C-alpha positions, 0 to 999 in steps of 0.5 A: 169451970173453977180452975179455968176461971182461976187460970183466967184471973191469974193471967189477967193479974200477971197482965195487969201487973206487967202493964203497971210495971212498965208504967212505973218504969217509964222515964219522967221529967220536969220542965219549969218555965216562966211567962215570956213571949219566947217562951210561951210556945212551950205552954202552948205545947204542953196544953194542946198535946204536942209535948205528949205526942213527942213524949209518947213517940220516945216512950217517956212522960214531959210535964212542963211546970210554971213557976211565976218567978223567973229567977226562982225558976232557975234556981229551982232547977239549979237545986235539982227540982226540975230537969230543965228550965227556960232561962237566958244565956247570962243566967245559964251561966251565972247560976247553974254553970257557976254552981257547978250544974253541968247544963246543955242549951238544948234549944236556942229559941230566940234573941232579944231584938228590941224587947229589952230598951233604955229609956230617957227623958228630955233626950235622945242619945246614950251620950246624954245618960252621962251623969244621970242615975239609971234605975234597973233591975241590978246584975240582970240583962238590963244591966248587962244591956246598959253596959253594952250601950255605954261601952258602944258610946265610948262610956263606962258604968263609971259615968252613971249611977245605977239604981237598983229597982224591982221590975214591978216599980219600974214603970211607976218609978219612970213616971215620977219627976225624980226618975229620968232613965229606966232599962227594962224589958217588955211588956214594961218597956211598952208601957213605960214608953207612954210616959211624955217626953221619953225616948228609947236611946238604946234597945237589944235590936243593937246588939243582935244575938246577945241576949238569948232565950234557951231551954236548958237541960241538965247535962247528965240527964240528957246524956242518960236519956238522948230521947228526952232531947229529941222529943223537946226538940221535935215538940219545939219545931212543931209548935213554931210551925203551928203558931207561924203565919197568918192562917186560922190555925196560926192565930188561934195558937198565938191567941192562946198563947196571948191570953195565958201571957195577960195580953191579946193577940195584938199585943202578943204579936208586938212582943213577938215583933221584938223577938227574933224567933228562930223559926225553924230548925235550919235557921237556928243551926245557922246561929248556933254553929256561928262564931258569933255564940262563942264570942257572945258568951265571952262578952256575957262571962266578962261582964258577969266576972266583972260584977261578982256573978261568977262567984266570989273566989272566980280568978278570972272571966274564964273560970267557967268553960263554955262549949259551943259547936264552933269552939270552947271559951274559958276553962276547958277542965270546967266546962259547965254550960254546952250549946249542942247542935245534936238535936236541931241537926236532927230536926233540920234533916227530918230524923226525929 
């Protein structure tokens, strides 16, 4: 009897050891994100079990970690603190890619379609900006938006004076007589529009597909663990399907996202209206596989080079190579930013 009990105890110990060993061997990944309308679906997916469902399917563990400071989140990813991070296409190029971290845009979630804009008091045209000081976050996507607006109006940055201003100070500054023009993004843009005699003279809706919001993953990690790409892609499109439409489930999901981002459903839906969210995998594929993506990244690289964002020693705008399904741009020997359609194709075909 004692021998039988000892044998049973030994078997239980071995089984428990095996379970613990398997659990310890389970690949784990950390993804950082920050609050923005186009990235709130990740928070919903994390907190409502969708990420876990897909991670379990592929035998991995995924944790999304909110970082309050957006640029700090990108810096932490670049430093190796995270396996992936939400960021714009410009920041993906100028921070991790320029820093030598080979990165893959796994999910192209949306592009700004009015979420970023230029406000001007007393006039309603870009031409009226000539000779004026313009307050914005220097070297951000707001700076890029201004450059594109001036270019489309036959002007350049030499025709205006850029005043570097913290995003937290922009709305208050625009409310003073000394500041006549600002460039910012929602929800700050919506608040600043309330200033009397202000006009929206240009918005990101006039450069569709240029300011992209991505989920970027370390390329080497993705190659070693393709199941990470499959799980994240599956979770993303399930979440988009859950939040779409006017049904009770969809409204509940968007209300959750609204509250988590500090607004209500109406406010969140207003932000989504200025965000061209790629609603399904097929729509995403049409964009990612188009030549427009390559052309956009060239524009972004040229702006970044002009403003020293590709490094002080960068000899030209094409110093960092960018890979897209429609072809590559830049230095073929130094490709550090990759747009992939591999996992989105699987989602579109229902093969995840």
